[in-house]
C-alpha positions, 0 to 999 in steps of 0.5 A: 336791874336785878340780875345780868341775864335780864341786862344783856337779852342776847349776843345777835349773829348778823352780818353786820355784827360779824363784820364789826366783831372782825373790824373793830373786835367788838360784840354785839347784843341785844340789851335790856331798853333801859341798861346804862352803859355801865351795867352792860359793862359790869354784866358783860365783864361778869358773864364772860370773864373779860375786860371790856373799854368800850360800849356803845349803845343804839337804840332801834325804834320797832316797825311797821308790819302788816298782815293781810288788812290789820297792821302794827309795829315790833317792839323797840328795842336797845342794842350795844356796842362791846370793845374788847380790851386789847390782848383780850379773847374773844369768848366762846359763843362769837368765835366759833362762828 
């Protein structure tokens, strides 16, 4: 991947992601579909100036959506659960939620 912002698309702010952050100390991001775990780890460490312990990824298949008689599929995407090392401070965007 050429830039950090192509690897990490956006942080996911959902009920499940917030619960995961509180219970496990993990942050959840939408990442590029072809991003590897090492690329995600390096991108998070460089963007937020924190140390990453582990990265777990999940590929999400797009759901079928119907509008009247027309139907189609949402695009497939990838999610990354990033666990910070013990003693690391949660980045500002996630601390205020």
